[in-house]
PQR file of N, CA, C, O and H, with PARSE charges and radii, in Angstrom:
ATOM      1  N   UNK A   1      -6.817  -4.419  -1.178 -0.4000 1.5000
ATOM      2  CA  UNK A   1      -7.214  -4.738  -0.866 -0.0000 2.0000
ATOM      3  C   UNK A   1      -7.623  -3.316   0.936  0.5500 1.7000
ATOM      4  O   UNK A   1      -8.563  -2.859   1.587 -0.5500 1.4000
ATOM      5  N   UNK A   2      -5.993  -3.273   0.845 -0.4000 1.5000
ATOM      6  CA  UNK A   2      -5.758  -1.997   1.947 -0.0000 2.0000
ATOM      7  C   UNK A   2      -6.637  -0.199   1.243  0.5500 1.7000
ATOM      8  O   UNK A   2      -7.093   0.828   1.745 -0.5500 1.4000
ATOM      9  H   UNK A   2      -5.229  -3.644   0.316  0.4000 1.0000
ATOM     10  N   UNK A   3      -6.481  -0.647   0.168 -0.4000 1.5000
ATOM     11  CA  UNK A   3      -6.960   1.338  -0.323 -0.0000 2.0000
ATOM     12  C   UNK A   3      -8.548   0.111   0.045  0.5500 1.7000
ATOM     13  O   UNK A   3      -8.710  -0.209   1.223 -0.5500 1.4000
ATOM     14  H   UNK A   3      -6.111  -1.481  -0.241  0.4000 1.0000
ATOM     15  N   UNK A   4      -9.320  -0.314  -0.776 -0.4000 1.5000
ATOM     16  CA  UNK A   4     -10.862  -0.845   0.140 -0.0000 2.0000
ATOM     17  C   UNK A   4     -11.057  -0.401   1.406  0.5500 1.7000
ATOM     18  O   UNK A   4     -11.832   0.526   1.644 -0.5500 1.4000
ATOM     19  H   UNK A   4      -9.189  -0.054  -1.732  0.4000 1.0000
ATOM     20  N   UNK A   5     -10.324  -1.064   2.394 -0.4000 1.5000
ATOM     21  CA  UNK A   5     -10.266  -1.391   3.066 -0.0000 2.0000
ATOM     22  C   UNK A   5     -10.570   0.540   4.182  0.5500 1.7000
ATOM     23  O   UNK A   5     -11.558   0.989   4.762 -0.5500 1.4000
ATOM     24  H   UNK A   5      -9.694  -1.816   2.200  0.4000 1.0000
ATOM     25  N   UNK A   6      -9.032   1.133   3.956 -0.4000 1.5000
ATOM     26  CA  UNK A   6      -9.196   3.009   3.996 -0.0000 2.0000
ATOM     27  C   UNK A   6     -10.390   3.218   3.702  0.5500 1.7000
ATOM     28  O   UNK A   6     -11.189   3.271   4.637 -0.5500 1.4000
ATOM     29  H   UNK A   6      -8.229   0.768   3.485  0.4000 1.0000
ATOM     30  N   UNK A   7     -10.821   3.380   2.475 -0.4000 1.5000
ATOM     31  CA  UNK A   7     -12.054   4.202   2.072 -0.0000 2.0000
ATOM     32  C   UNK A   7     -12.939   3.661   2.747  0.5500 1.7000
ATOM     33  O   UNK A   7     -13.911   4.393   2.935 -0.5500 1.4000
ATOM     34  H   UNK A   7     -10.172   3.336   1.716  0.4000 1.0000
ATOM     35  N   UNK A   8     -13.002   2.528   3.252 -0.4000 1.5000
ATOM     36  CA  UNK A   8     -14.545   1.586   3.840 -0.0000 2.0000
ATOM     37  C   UNK A   8     -14.618   2.889   5.713  0.5500 1.7000
ATOM     38  O   UNK A   8     -15.627   3.337   6.257 -0.5500 1.4000
ATOM     39  H   UNK A   8     -12.213   1.934   3.099  0.4000 1.0000
ATOM     40  N   UNK A   9     -12.782   3.115   6.224 -0.4000 1.5000
ATOM     41  CA  UNK A   9     -12.905   3.205   7.030 -0.0000 2.0000
ATOM     42  C   UNK A   9     -13.818   4.495   7.203  0.5500 1.7000
ATOM     43  O   UNK A   9     -14.885   4.535   7.816 -0.5500 1.4000
ATOM     44  H   UNK A   9     -11.963   2.751   5.782  0.4000 1.0000
ATOM     45  N   UNK A  10     -13.165   5.577   6.517 -0.4000 1.5000
ATOM     46  CA  UNK A  10     -14.021   7.229   6.131 -0.0000 2.0000
ATOM     47  C   UNK A  10     -15.113   6.909   6.064  0.5500 1.7000
ATOM     48  O   UNK A  10     -15.634   8.009   5.881 -0.5500 1.4000
ATOM     49  H   UNK A  10     -12.299   5.544   6.019  0.4000 1.0000
ATOM     50  N   UNK A  11     -16.204   5.947   6.074 -0.4000 1.5000
ATOM     51  CA  UNK A  11     -17.516   6.066   6.137 -0.0000 2.0000
ATOM     52  C   UNK A  11     -18.192   5.041   7.600  0.5500 1.7000
ATOM     53  O   UNK A  11     -19.165   4.296   7.722 -0.5500 1.4000
ATOM     54  H   UNK A  11     -15.780   5.054   6.223  0.4000 1.0000
ATOM     55  N   UNK A  12     -17.248   5.431   8.391 -0.4000 1.5000
ATOM     56  CA  UNK A  12     -17.647   4.541  10.007 -0.0000 2.0000
ATOM     57  C   UNK A  12     -18.547   5.618  10.691  0.5500 1.7000
ATOM     58  O   UNK A  12     -19.657   5.332  11.140 -0.5500 1.4000
ATOM     59  H   UNK A  12     -16.459   6.036   8.292  0.4000 1.0000
ATOM     60  N   UNK A  13     -18.058   6.761  10.741 -0.4000 1.5000
ATOM     61  CA  UNK A  13     -19.040   8.060  11.820 -0.0000 2.0000
ATOM     62  C   UNK A  13     -20.468   7.565  10.966  0.5500 1.7000
ATOM     63  O   UNK A  13     -21.599   7.313  11.382 -0.5500 1.4000
ATOM     64  H   UNK A  13     -17.157   6.993  10.376  0.4000 1.0000
ATOM     65  N   UNK A  14     -19.905   7.549   9.651 -0.4000 1.5000
ATOM     66  CA  UNK A  14     -21.184   7.909   9.352 -0.0000 2.0000
ATOM     67  C   UNK A  14     -22.248   6.753   9.107  0.5500 1.7000
ATOM     68  O   UNK A  14     -23.358   7.248   8.912 -0.5500 1.4000
ATOM     69  H   UNK A  14     -18.986   7.754   9.313  0.4000 1.0000
ATOM     70  N   UNK A  15     -22.250   4.996   9.043 -0.4000 1.5000
ATOM     71  CA  UNK A  15     -22.481   4.146   9.991 -0.0000 2.0000
ATOM     72  C   UNK A  15     -22.914   3.228  11.211  0.5500 1.7000
ATOM     73  O   UNK A  15     -23.620   2.225  11.314 -0.5500 1.4000
ATOM     74  H   UNK A  15     -21.349   4.593   9.202  0.4000 1.0000
ATOM     75  N   UNK A  16     -21.945   4.264  12.372 -0.4000 1.5000
ATOM     76  CA  UNK A  16     -22.161   3.863  13.408 -0.0000 2.0000
ATOM     77  C   UNK A  16     -22.809   5.466  14.854  0.5500 1.7000
ATOM     78  O   UNK A  16     -22.947   5.857  16.013 -0.5500 1.4000
ATOM     79  H   UNK A  16     -21.371   5.078  12.289  0.4000 1.0000
ATOM     80  N   UNK A  17     -22.926   5.664  13.554 -0.4000 1.5000
ATOM     81  CA  UNK A  17     -24.105   7.602  13.745 -0.0000 2.0000
ATOM     82  C   UNK A  17     -23.150   8.473  14.952  0.5500 1.7000
ATOM     83  O   UNK A  17     -23.336   8.671  16.152 -0.5500 1.4000
ATOM     84  H   UNK A  17     -22.814   5.346  12.612  0.4000 1.0000
ATOM     85  N   UNK A  18     -22.231   8.809  14.155 -0.4000 1.5000
ATOM     86  CA  UNK A  18     -21.705   9.556  15.907 -0.0000 2.0000
ATOM     87  C   UNK A  18     -22.074  10.737  15.434  0.5500 1.7000
ATOM     88  O   UNK A  18     -22.571  11.224  14.418 -0.5500 1.4000
ATOM     89  H   UNK A  18     -22.080   8.648  13.179  0.4000 1.0000
ATOM     90  N   UNK A  19     -21.424  11.258  17.166 -0.4000 1.5000
ATOM     91  CA  UNK A  19     -21.904  12.359  17.037 -0.0000 2.0000
ATOM     92  C   UNK A  19     -21.395  13.245  16.059  0.5500 1.7000
ATOM     93  O   UNK A  19     -20.199  13.082  15.817 -0.5500 1.4000
ATOM     94  H   UNK A  19     -21.021  10.862  17.991  0.4000 1.0000
ATOM     95  N   UNK A  20     -22.193  14.476  15.194 -0.4000 1.5000
ATOM     96  CA  UNK A  20     -21.811  15.370  14.850 -0.0000 2.0000
ATOM     97  C   UNK A  20     -20.370  15.826  14.571  0.5500 1.7000
ATOM     98  O   UNK A  20     -19.675  16.024  13.574 -0.5500 1.4000
ATOM     99  H   UNK A  20     -23.165  14.608  15.391  0.4000 1.0000
ATOM    100  N   UNK A  21     -20.210  15.918  16.175 -0.4000 1.5000
ATOM    101  CA  UNK A  21     -18.979  17.477  17.318 -0.0000 2.0000
ATOM    102  C   UNK A  21     -17.446  16.531  16.774  0.5500 1.7000
ATOM    103  O   UNK A  21     -16.335  16.836  16.342 -0.5500 1.4000
ATOM    104  H   UNK A  21     -20.775  15.757  16.985  0.4000 1.0000
ATOM    105  N   UNK A  22     -18.330  15.019  17.165 -0.4000 1.5000
ATOM    106  CA  UNK A  22     -16.544  13.566  16.375 -0.0000 2.0000
ATOM    107  C   UNK A  22     -15.815  14.648  14.886  0.5500 1.7000
ATOM    108  O   UNK A  22     -14.799  15.231  14.506 -0.5500 1.4000
ATOM    109  H   UNK A  22     -19.233  14.772  17.516  0.4000 1.0000
ATOM    110  N   UNK A  23     -17.119  14.351  14.546 -0.4000 1.5000
ATOM    111  CA  UNK A  23     -16.864  14.541  12.997 -0.0000 2.0000
ATOM    112  C   UNK A  23     -14.894  14.616  12.325  0.5500 1.7000
ATOM    113  O   UNK A  23     -14.188  14.015  11.515 -0.5500 1.4000
ATOM    114  H   UNK A  23     -17.944  13.877  14.854  0.4000 1.0000
ATOM    115  N   UNK A  24     -14.758  15.883  13.424 -0.4000 1.5000
ATOM    116  CA  UNK A  24     -13.448  17.018  12.604 -0.0000 2.0000
ATOM    117  C   UNK A  24     -12.447  16.095  13.659  0.5500 1.7000
ATOM    118  O   UNK A  24     -11.346  16.589  13.416 -0.5500 1.4000
ATOM    119  H   UNK A  24     -15.331  16.372  14.082  0.4000 1.0000
ATOM    120  N   UNK A  25     -12.220  15.031  14.694 -0.4000 1.5000
ATOM    121  CA  UNK A  25     -11.547  14.951  15.403 -0.0000 2.0000
ATOM    122  C   UNK A  25     -11.516  13.325  14.572  0.5500 1.7000
ATOM    123  O   UNK A  25     -10.509  12.623  14.661 -0.5500 1.4000
ATOM    124  H   UNK A  25     -13.114  14.629  14.891  0.4000 1.0000
ATOM    125  N   UNK A  26     -12.401  12.997  14.003 -0.4000 1.5000
ATOM    126  CA  UNK A  26     -11.872  11.792  13.505 -0.0000 2.0000
ATOM    127  C   UNK A  26     -11.484  11.492  12.110  0.5500 1.7000
ATOM    128  O   UNK A  26     -10.857  10.552  11.623 -0.5500 1.4000
ATOM    129  H   UNK A  26     -13.220  13.567  13.931  0.4000 1.0000
ATOM    130  N   UNK A  27     -12.002  12.496  11.624 -0.4000 1.5000
ATOM    131  CA  UNK A  27     -12.015  12.873  10.071 -0.0000 2.0000
ATOM    132  C   UNK A  27      -9.970  13.444  10.084  0.5500 1.7000
ATOM    133  O   UNK A  27      -9.164  12.979   9.278 -0.5500 1.4000
ATOM    134  H   UNK A  27     -12.511  13.260  12.020  0.4000 1.0000
ATOM    135  N   UNK A  28      -9.731  14.115  10.795 -0.4000 1.5000
ATOM    136  CA  UNK A  28      -8.111  14.834  10.607 -0.0000 2.0000
ATOM    137  C   UNK A  28      -7.149  13.394  10.844  0.5500 1.7000
ATOM    138  O   UNK A  28      -5.961  13.319  10.531 -0.5500 1.4000
ATOM    139  H   UNK A  28     -10.386  14.493  11.450  0.4000 1.0000
ATOM    140  N   UNK A  29      -8.033  12.184  11.527 -0.4000 1.5000
ATOM    141  CA  UNK A  29      -6.922  11.119  12.364 -0.0000 2.0000
ATOM    142  C   UNK A  29      -7.104  10.176  11.090  0.5500 1.7000
ATOM    143  O   UNK A  29      -6.360   9.219  10.875 -0.5500 1.4000
ATOM    144  H   UNK A  29      -8.999  12.245  11.781  0.4000 1.0000
ATOM    145  N   UNK A  30      -8.253  10.569  10.202 -0.4000 1.5000
ATOM    146  CA  UNK A  30      -8.252   9.648   9.013 -0.0000 2.0000
ATOM    147  C   UNK A  30      -8.013  10.327   8.157  0.5500 1.7000
ATOM    148  O   UNK A  30      -8.698  10.045   7.173 -0.5500 1.4000
ATOM    149  H   UNK A  30      -8.858  11.346  10.376  0.4000 1.0000
ATOM    150  N   UNK A  31      -7.358  11.125   8.007 -0.4000 1.5000
ATOM    151  CA  UNK A  31      -6.792  12.651   6.970 -0.0000 2.0000
ATOM    152  C   UNK A  31      -4.991  12.217   7.143  0.5500 1.7000
ATOM    153  O   UNK A  31      -4.182  12.576   6.286 -0.5500 1.4000
ATOM    154  H   UNK A  31      -6.801  11.354   8.806  0.4000 1.0000
ATOM    155  N   UNK A  32      -4.649  11.543   8.174 -0.4000 1.5000
ATOM    156  CA  UNK A  32      -3.100  11.638   8.986 -0.0000 2.0000
ATOM    157  C   UNK A  32      -2.776   9.893   8.290  0.5500 1.7000
ATOM    158  O   UNK A  32      -1.809   9.347   7.757 -0.5500 1.4000
ATOM    159  H   UNK A  32      -5.305  11.252   8.870  0.4000 1.0000
ATOM    160  N   UNK A  33      -4.013   9.529   8.619 -0.4000 1.5000
ATOM    161  CA  UNK A  33      -3.925   7.398   8.748 -0.0000 2.0000
ATOM    162  C   UNK A  33      -3.211   7.587   6.944  0.5500 1.7000
ATOM    163  O   UNK A  33      -2.164   7.410   6.322 -0.5500 1.4000
ATOM    164  H   UNK A  33      -4.798   9.973   9.051  0.4000 1.0000
ATOM    165  N   UNK A  34      -4.712   8.087   6.736 -0.4000 1.5000
ATOM    166  CA  UNK A  34      -4.793   7.959   4.974 -0.0000 2.0000
ATOM    167  C   UNK A  34      -3.338   8.852   3.566  0.5500 1.7000
ATOM    168  O   UNK A  34      -3.343   8.730   2.342 -0.5500 1.4000
ATOM    169  H   UNK A  34      -5.563   8.230   7.242  0.4000 1.0000
ATOM    170  N   UNK A  35      -2.303   9.673   4.473 -0.4000 1.5000
ATOM    171  CA  UNK A  35      -1.778  10.052   3.897 -0.0000 2.0000
ATOM    172  C   UNK A  35      -0.969   9.151   4.233  0.5500 1.7000
ATOM    173  O   UNK A  35      -0.983   8.672   3.100 -0.5500 1.4000
ATOM    174  H   UNK A  35      -2.298   9.772   5.469  0.4000 1.0000
ATOM    175  N   UNK A  36      -0.207   8.423   4.826 -0.4000 1.5000
ATOM    176  CA  UNK A  36       1.131   7.800   6.227 -0.0000 2.0000
ATOM    177  C   UNK A  36       0.933   6.642   4.773  0.5500 1.7000
ATOM    178  O   UNK A  36       1.863   6.229   4.079 -0.5500 1.4000
ATOM    179  H   UNK A  36      -0.196   8.812   5.747  0.4000 1.0000
ATOM    180  N   UNK A  37      -0.736   6.266   4.581 -0.4000 1.5000
ATOM    181  CA  UNK A  37      -0.634   4.935   3.997 -0.0000 2.0000
ATOM    182  C   UNK A  37      -0.422   5.129   2.794  0.5500 1.7000
ATOM    183  O   UNK A  37      -0.123   4.002   2.399 -0.5500 1.4000
ATOM    184  H   UNK A  37      -1.490   6.602   5.145  0.4000 1.0000
ATOM    185  N   UNK A  38      -0.376   5.786   1.958 -0.4000 1.5000
ATOM    186  CA  UNK A  38      -0.207   5.682   0.569 -0.0000 2.0000
ATOM    187  C   UNK A  38       0.786   6.685   0.205  0.5500 1.7000
ATOM    188  O   UNK A  38       0.679   7.368  -0.814 -0.5500 1.4000
ATOM    189  H   UNK A  38      -0.619   6.701   2.279  0.4000 1.0000
ATOM    190  N   UNK A  39       2.258   6.827   1.461 -0.4000 1.5000
ATOM    191  CA  UNK A  39       3.791   7.327   1.754 -0.0000 2.0000
ATOM    192  C   UNK A  39       4.005   5.717   1.666  0.5500 1.7000
ATOM    193  O   UNK A  39       4.997   5.539   0.960 -0.5500 1.4000
ATOM    194  H   UNK A  39       2.346   6.273   2.288  0.4000 1.0000
ATOM    195  N   UNK A  40       3.469   4.474   2.102 -0.4000 1.5000
ATOM    196  CA  UNK A  40       4.846   3.665   2.477 -0.0000 2.0000
ATOM    197  C   UNK A  40       3.991   2.566   1.275  0.5500 1.7000
ATOM    198  O   UNK A  40       4.607   1.643   0.742 -0.5500 1.4000
ATOM    199  H   UNK A  40       2.663   4.619   2.676  0.4000 1.0000
ATOM    200  N   UNK A  41       2.096   2.923   0.890 -0.4000 1.5000
ATOM    201  CA  UNK A  41       2.168   2.019  -0.383 -0.0000 2.0000
ATOM    202  C   UNK A  41       2.905   2.551  -1.451  0.5500 1.7000
ATOM    203  O   UNK A  41       3.157   1.623  -2.219 -0.5500 1.4000
ATOM    204  H   UNK A  41       1.595   3.672   1.323  0.4000 1.0000
ATOM    205  N   UNK A  42       3.374   3.617  -1.865 -0.4000 1.5000
ATOM    206  CA  UNK A  42       3.845   4.525  -2.754 -0.0000 2.0000
ATOM    207  C   UNK A  42       5.792   3.942  -3.126  0.5500 1.7000
ATOM    208  O   UNK A  42       6.610   3.861  -4.042 -0.5500 1.4000
ATOM    209  H   UNK A  42       3.169   4.371  -1.241  0.4000 1.0000
ATOM    210  N   UNK A  43       5.631   3.694  -1.716 -0.4000 1.5000
ATOM    211  CA  UNK A  43       7.511   3.410  -1.373 -0.0000 2.0000
ATOM    212  C   UNK A  43       7.345   2.001  -1.260  0.5500 1.7000
ATOM    213  O   UNK A  43       8.420   1.587  -0.827 -0.5500 1.4000
ATOM    214  H   UNK A  43       4.966   3.760  -0.971  0.4000 1.0000
ATOM    215  N   UNK A  44       6.805   1.343  -1.370 -0.4000 1.5000
ATOM    216  CA  UNK A  44       6.962  -0.315  -1.658 -0.0000 2.0000
ATOM    217  C   UNK A  44       6.502  -0.583  -2.986  0.5500 1.7000
ATOM    218  O   UNK A  44       7.003  -1.597  -3.472 -0.5500 1.4000
ATOM    219  H   UNK A  44       5.932   1.680  -1.721  0.4000 1.0000
ATOM    220  N   UNK A  45       5.617   0.093  -3.781 -0.4000 1.5000
ATOM    221  CA  UNK A  45       5.270  -0.018  -5.328 -0.0000 2.0000
ATOM    222  C   UNK A  45       6.557   1.085  -6.563  0.5500 1.7000
ATOM    223  O   UNK A  45       6.473   1.412  -7.747 -0.5500 1.4000
ATOM    224  H   UNK A  45       5.211   0.917  -3.386  0.4000 1.0000
ATOM    225  N   UNK A  46       7.495   1.300  -5.605 -0.4000 1.5000
ATOM    226  CA  UNK A  46       8.666   2.024  -6.026 -0.0000 2.0000
ATOM    227  C   UNK A  46       9.533   0.862  -6.062  0.5500 1.7000
ATOM    228  O   UNK A  46      10.099   0.279  -6.987 -0.5500 1.4000
ATOM    229  H   UNK A  46       7.563   1.035  -4.643  0.4000 1.0000
ATOM    230  N   UNK A  47       9.481   0.667  -4.697 -0.4000 1.5000
ATOM    231  CA  UNK A  47      10.737  -0.958  -4.592 -0.0000 2.0000
ATOM    232  C   UNK A  47      10.214  -1.633  -5.742  0.5500 1.7000
ATOM    233  O   UNK A  47      10.682  -1.610  -6.881 -0.5500 1.4000
ATOM    234  H   UNK A  47       9.021   1.141  -3.946  0.4000 1.0000
ATOM    235  N   UNK A  48       9.231  -2.215  -5.345 -0.4000 1.5000
ATOM    236  CA  UNK A  48       8.423  -3.151  -6.625 -0.0000 2.0000
ATOM    237  C   UNK A  48       8.950  -3.026  -7.884  0.5500 1.7000
ATOM    238  O   UNK A  48       9.464  -3.897  -8.586 -0.5500 1.4000
ATOM    239  H   UNK A  48       8.851  -2.234  -4.420  0.4000 1.0000
ATOM    240  N   UNK A  49       8.851  -2.363  -8.010 -0.4000 1.5000
ATOM    241  CA  UNK A  49       8.732  -1.507  -9.575 -0.0000 2.0000
ATOM    242  C   UNK A  49      10.554  -1.609 -10.302  0.5500 1.7000
ATOM    243  O   UNK A  49      10.960  -1.946 -11.414 -0.5500 1.4000
ATOM    244  H   UNK A  49       8.433  -1.655  -7.441  0.4000 1.0000
ATOM    245  N   UNK A  50      11.288  -1.128  -9.013 -0.4000 1.5000
ATOM    246  CA  UNK A  50      12.867  -1.266  -9.020 -0.0000 2.0000
ATOM    247  C   UNK A  50      12.790  -2.213  -8.970  0.5500 1.7000
ATOM    248  O   UNK A  50      12.798  -2.583 -10.144 -0.5500 1.4000
ATOM    249  H   UNK A  50      10.958  -0.854  -8.110  0.4000 1.0000
ATOM    250  N   UNK A  51      12.688  -3.188  -8.242 -0.4000 1.5000
ATOM    251  CA  UNK A  51      13.074  -4.303  -8.294 -0.0000 2.0000
ATOM    252  C   UNK A  51      12.825  -5.286  -9.264  0.5500 1.7000
ATOM    253  O   UNK A  51      13.017  -6.221  -8.486 -0.5500 1.4000
ATOM    254  H   UNK A  51      12.681  -2.887  -7.288  0.4000 1.0000
ATOM    255  N   UNK A  52      12.503  -5.958 -10.529 -0.4000 1.5000
ATOM    256  CA  UNK A  52      12.006  -5.541 -11.597 -0.0000 2.0000
ATOM    257  C   UNK A  52      13.240  -5.904 -12.938  0.5500 1.7000
ATOM    258  O   UNK A  52      13.476  -6.763 -13.787 -0.5500 1.4000
ATOM    259  H   UNK A  52      12.346  -5.199 -11.161  0.4000 1.0000
ATOM    260  N   UNK A  53      13.937  -4.215 -12.267 -0.4000 1.5000
ATOM    261  CA  UNK A  53      15.416  -3.779 -13.035 -0.0000 2.0000
ATOM    262  C   UNK A  53      16.209  -4.977 -13.129  0.5500 1.7000
ATOM    263  O   UNK A  53      16.665  -5.423 -14.182 -0.5500 1.4000
ATOM    264  H   UNK A  53      13.746  -3.517 -11.577  0.4000 1.0000
ATOM    265  N   UNK A  54      16.385  -5.583 -11.744 -0.4000 1.5000
ATOM    266  CA  UNK A  54      17.419  -6.045 -11.002 -0.0000 2.0000
ATOM    267  C   UNK A  54      17.222  -8.641 -11.343  0.5500 1.7000
ATOM    268  O   UNK A  54      17.510  -9.607 -10.637 -0.5500 1.4000
ATOM    269  H   UNK A  54      16.015  -5.220 -10.889  0.4000 1.0000
ATOM    270  N   UNK A  55      16.822  -8.527 -12.270 -0.4000 1.5000
ATOM    271  CA  UNK A  55      16.223  -9.710 -12.395 -0.0000 2.0000
ATOM    272  C   UNK A  55      17.646 -11.092 -12.947  0.5500 1.7000
ATOM    273  O   UNK A  55      18.284 -11.178 -13.995 -0.5500 1.4000
ATOM    274  H   UNK A  55      16.589  -7.742 -12.844  0.4000 1.0000
ATOM    275  N   UNK A  56      17.657 -11.634 -12.154 -0.4000 1.5000
ATOM    276  CA  UNK A  56      18.972 -12.353 -12.480 -0.0000 2.0000
ATOM    277  C   UNK A  56      18.582 -13.702 -14.059  0.5500 1.7000
ATOM    278  O   UNK A  56      17.775 -14.538 -14.465 -0.5500 1.4000
ATOM    279  H   UNK A  56      17.139 -11.564 -11.302  0.4000 1.0000
ATOM    280  N   UNK A  57      19.443 -13.244 -14.262 -0.4000 1.5000
ATOM    281  CA  UNK A  57      19.546 -14.361 -16.600 -0.0000 2.0000
ATOM    282  C   UNK A  57      20.788 -16.024 -15.325  0.5500 1.7000
ATOM    283  O   UNK A  57      21.833 -16.029 -14.675 -0.5500 1.4000
ATOM    284  H   UNK A  57      20.098 -12.565 -13.932  0.4000 1.0000
ATOM    285  N   UNK A  58      19.766 -16.972 -15.673 -0.4000 1.5000
ATOM    286  CA  UNK A  58      20.718 -17.842 -15.141 -0.0000 2.0000
ATOM    287  C   UNK A  58      21.036 -18.195 -15.576  0.5500 1.7000
ATOM    288  O   UNK A  58      20.943 -18.116 -16.801 -0.5500 1.4000
ATOM    289  H   UNK A  58      18.917 -16.968 -16.202  0.4000 1.0000
ATOM    290  N   UNK A  59      22.057 -19.286 -14.604 -0.4000 1.5000
ATOM    291  CA  UNK A  59      23.139 -19.679 -15.458 -0.0000 2.0000
ATOM    292  C   UNK A  59      22.853 -20.976 -16.170  0.5500 1.7000
ATOM    293  O   UNK A  59      23.748 -21.051 -17.012 -0.5500 1.4000
ATOM    294  H   UNK A  59      22.132 -19.351 -13.609  0.4000 1.0000
ATOM    295  N   UNK A  60      21.965 -22.193 -16.295 -0.4000 1.5000
ATOM    296  CA  UNK A  60      21.776 -22.976 -16.460 -0.0000 2.0000
ATOM    297  C   UNK A  60      20.835 -22.658 -17.769  0.5500 1.7000
ATOM    298  O   UNK A  60      20.034 -21.723 -17.792 -0.5500 1.4000
ATOM    299  H   UNK A  60      21.238 -22.132 -15.611  0.4000 1.0000
ATOM    300  N   UNK A  61      21.077 -23.681 -18.981 -0.4000 1.5000
ATOM    301  CA  UNK A  61      20.556 -23.667 -19.609 -0.0000 2.0000
ATOM    302  C   UNK A  61      19.821 -25.345 -19.964  0.5500 1.7000
ATOM    303  O   UNK A  61      20.511 -26.253 -20.427 -0.5500 1.4000
ATOM    304  H   UNK A  61      21.727 -24.440 -18.962  0.4000 1.0000
ATOM    305  N   UNK A  62      18.375 -25.497 -19.651 -0.4000 1.5000
ATOM    306  CA  UNK A  62      18.177 -26.697 -19.717 -0.0000 2.0000
ATOM    307  C   UNK A  62      18.655 -28.073 -18.654  0.5500 1.7000
ATOM    308  O   UNK A  62      19.037 -29.191 -19.002 -0.5500 1.4000
ATOM    309  H   UNK A  62      17.815 -24.759 -19.275  0.4000 1.0000
ATOM    310  N   UNK A  63      18.456 -27.476 -17.162 -0.4000 1.5000
ATOM    311  CA  UNK A  63      19.310 -28.236 -16.364 -0.0000 2.0000
ATOM    312  C   UNK A  63      20.630 -28.127 -16.088  0.5500 1.7000
ATOM    313  O   UNK A  63      21.144 -28.450 -15.017 -0.5500 1.4000
ATOM    314  H   UNK A  63      18.146 -26.568 -16.880  0.4000 1.0000
ATOM    315  N   UNK A  64      21.634 -27.325 -17.767 -0.4000 1.5000
ATOM    316  CA  UNK A  64      23.368 -27.626 -17.270 -0.0000 2.0000
ATOM    317  C   UNK A  64      23.756 -26.886 -17.337  0.5500 1.7000
ATOM    318  O   UNK A  64      23.447 -26.134 -18.262 -0.5500 1.4000
ATOM    319  H   UNK A  64      21.216 -27.062 -18.636  0.4000 1.0000
ATOM    320  N   UNK A  65      24.931 -26.460 -16.220 -0.4000 1.5000
ATOM    321  CA  UNK A  65      25.391 -24.721 -16.692 -0.0000 2.0000
ATOM    322  C   UNK A  65      26.777 -24.862 -18.115  0.5500 1.7000
ATOM    323  O   UNK A  65      27.526 -25.709 -18.602 -0.5500 1.4000
ATOM    324  H   UNK A  65      25.181 -27.071 -15.469  0.4000 1.0000
ATOM    325  N   UNK A  66      26.471 -23.608 -18.246 -0.4000 1.5000
ATOM    326  CA  UNK A  66      27.142 -22.865 -19.116 -0.0000 2.0000
ATOM    327  C   UNK A  66      28.029 -23.212 -19.319  0.5500 1.7000
ATOM    328  O   UNK A  66      28.090 -24.399 -18.998 -0.5500 1.4000
ATOM    329  H   UNK A  66      25.863 -22.919 -17.850  0.4000 1.0000
ATOM    330  N   UNK A  67      29.130 -22.764 -19.823 -0.4000 1.5000
ATOM    331  CA  UNK A  67      30.703 -23.138 -19.797 -0.0000 2.0000
ATOM    332  C   UNK A  67      30.962 -21.001 -19.747  0.5500 1.7000
ATOM    333  O   UNK A  67      32.092 -21.002 -20.236 -0.5500 1.4000
ATOM    334  H   UNK A  67      29.081 -21.800 -20.083  0.4000 1.0000
ATOM    335  N   UNK A  68      30.877 -20.579 -19.678 -0.4000 1.5000
ATOM    336  CA  UNK A  68      31.235 -19.218 -19.777 -0.0000 2.0000
ATOM    337  C   UNK A  68      31.222 -18.640 -18.724  0.5500 1.7000
ATOM    338  O   UNK A  68      31.514 -17.445 -18.673 -0.5500 1.4000
ATOM    339  H   UNK A  68      29.959 -20.578 -19.282  0.4000 1.0000
TER
END
């Protein structure tokens, strides 16, 4: 969802008819926002992938505790 929102924000100057003199500052800010968002999304993805390695084996079998 966030990726779609970032892509749509890129079209704001065209949709709201910004003056062409403001395009440069807008797209520089947009690029900075995109880089920062990508950095954090990649970090969250790596964290999510890492947590899959730490699945806990349940200590119960059919509701009863094992004796090991």
